[in-house]
C-alpha positions as CSV (number, residue, x, y, z in Angstrom):
1,M,0.0,0.0,0.0
2,A,1.2,3.5,-0.8
3,K,2.4,5.9,1.9
4,V,0.8,8.9,0.1
5,Q,-2.5,9.0,-1.6
6,V,-3.5,12.0,-3.8
7,L,-7.1,12.7,-2.9
8,N,-7.9,15.8,-5.1
9,V,-6.3,18.3,-7.5
10,A,-8.4,21.4,-8.1
11,V,-7.5,24.0,-10.7
12,L,-8.0,27.4,-9.2
13,D,-8.7,30.7,-11.1
14,N,-10.1,28.8,-14.1
15,P,-10.5,30.2,-16.6
16,S,-7.7,32.7,-16.1
17,R,-6.1,35.6,-17.9
18,F,-3.0,34.7,-20.0
19,G,-0.6,36.5,-17.6
20,N,-1.9,35.0,-14.4
21,P,-0.1,32.1,-12.7
22,F,-1.2,28.5,-12.7
23,Q,-2.7,27.5,-9.4
24,F,-3.5,24.0,-8.2
25,E,-5.0,23.1,-4.8
26,I,-3.6,19.6,-4.0
27,T,-5.1,17.5,-1.2
28,F,-3.3,14.4,-0.1
29,E,-3.2,11.9,2.7
30,C,-0.1,10.4,4.4
31,M,-0.6,7.0,6.0
32,E,2.4,7.4,8.3
33,D,4.9,10.1,9.3
34,L,7.3,11.0,6.5
35,P,10.6,12.4,7.8
36,E,11.8,13.2,4.3
37,D,10.4,15.9,2.0
38,L,7.9,15.0,-0.7
39,E,8.7,16.4,-4.2
40,W,5.8,17.6,-6.2
41,K,6.2,18.5,-9.9
42,I,4.1,20.2,-12.5
43,I,5.0,18.5,-15.8
44,Y,3.8,19.7,-19.2
45,V,3.2,16.5,-21.2
46,G,4.2,17.3,-24.8
47,S,3.1,13.9,-26.3
48,A,1.2,11.0,-24.9
49,E,3.4,8.7,-27.0
50,S,6.7,9.5,-25.4
51,E,8.2,11.1,-22.3
52,E,10.8,12.7,-24.6
53,Y,8.7,15.9,-25.0
54,D,7.7,16.2,-21.3
55,Q,8.8,19.5,-19.6
56,T,9.0,20.0,-15.9
57,L,7.6,23.4,-15.4
58,D,8.2,23.7,-11.6
59,S,8.8,21.5,-8.6
60,V,8.4,22.1,-4.9
61,L,9.5,20.2,-1.7
62,V,6.9,19.7,1.0
63,G,7.9,18.2,4.3
64,P,8.6,16.6,6.7
65,V,5.0,15.5,6.6
66,P,3.1,14.0,9.6
67,A,0.4,11.3,9.1
68,G,-3.0,12.6,8.1
69,R,-4.8,14.7,5.5
70,H,-3.0,17.8,4.1
71,M,-3.7,20.5,1.5
72,F,-1.5,23.1,-0.2
73,V,-1.7,25.4,-3.2
74,F,0.9,24.9,-5.9
75,Q,1.3,28.1,-7.8
76,L,3.7,28.8,-10.7
77,Q,4.1,31.7,-13.0
78,R,3.5,30.9,-16.6
79,N,6.7,31.0,-18.6
80,I,5.6,29.5,-21.9
81,L,5.4,32.5,-24.2
82,A,4.5,34.8,-21.3
83,S,7.0,37.5,-22.1
84,N,6.4,37.7,-25.9
85,P,3.4,35.7,-27.1
86,R,3.4,35.0,-30.8
87,V,0.3,35.5,-32.8
88,T,0.1,34.2,-36.4
89,R,-2.0,36.6,-38.4
90,F,-1.7,36.8,-42.2
91,H,-3.7,36.2,-45.3
92,I,-3.2,32.8,-46.9
93,N,-3.7,32.6,-50.7
94,W,-4.7,29.1,-51.5
95,E,-4.2,29.7,-55.2
96,G,-0.5,28.9,-55.3
97,C,2.1,31.2,-53.8
98,A,3.5,28.5,-51.6
99,D,6.1,27.5,-54.1
100,R,7.7,31.0,-53.8
101,M,7.7,31.2,-50.0
102,D,10.7,30.2,-47.9
103,D,10.4,27.8,-44.9
104,S,9.6,30.5,-42.4
105,E,7.6,28.4,-39.9
106,N,9.9,29.0,-36.9
107,L,10.8,32.6,-37.6
108,D,9.2,35.6,-35.9
109,P,7.1,37.5,-38.5
110,D,8.3,40.8,-39.8
111,P,5.6,43.4,-38.9
112,N,6.6,45.6,-42.0
113,F,6.3,42.7,-44.5
114,I,3.8,43.1,-47.3
115,P,3.4,40.1,-49.6
116,S,3.8,40.5,-53.3
117,P,0.7,41.7,-55.2
118,S,0.4,38.3,-56.9
119,C,-0.2,36.7,-53.6
120,L,-3.0,39.1,-52.8
121,K,-4.8,39.2,-56.1
122,S,-7.9,37.5,-54.7
123,V,-8.3,40.1,-51.9
124,P,-8.2,43.9,-52.4
125,M,-5.3,45.5,-50.4
126,E,-7.6,47.8,-48.4
127,T,-9.5,44.9,-47.0
128,W,-6.4,42.7,-46.3
129,F,-5.8,44.2,-42.9
130,L,-9.3,45.1,-41.9
131,E,-11.7,42.4,-43.1
132,K,-9.6,39.4,-41.9
133,S,-8.4,41.0,-38.7
134,M,-9.2,39.9,-35.1
135,D,-9.4,42.0,-32.0
136,L,-6.6,41.3,-29.5
137,I,-6.9,42.1,-25.8
């Protein structure tokens, strides 16, 4: 039988604003006194197929822990794109400009870039920025 049983994990402040920290209320029970610290980790699971893409976002030591039921709030500041979130926002011409574009998937977009007129022939330039735009908070 396990010495520690996790009874509940509650996500606090859900839904939350993008810049707010993650908060989890963790309730657990110890069956006997634990003189050593318990290590708790928040892990981002990148793929269900392999642990290769898992990322430990934060860890905390709790202890020593006496026998009984305990609760604590595990809070961590978001650090995934928190300082400079990337928003992909551009018109896609499905008629065939892809053969002339470079592989720019992992590059930050140039805010001053304007595609060539041949890539925009299906959409008038004055509606390119307004009609397909989205409001950002």
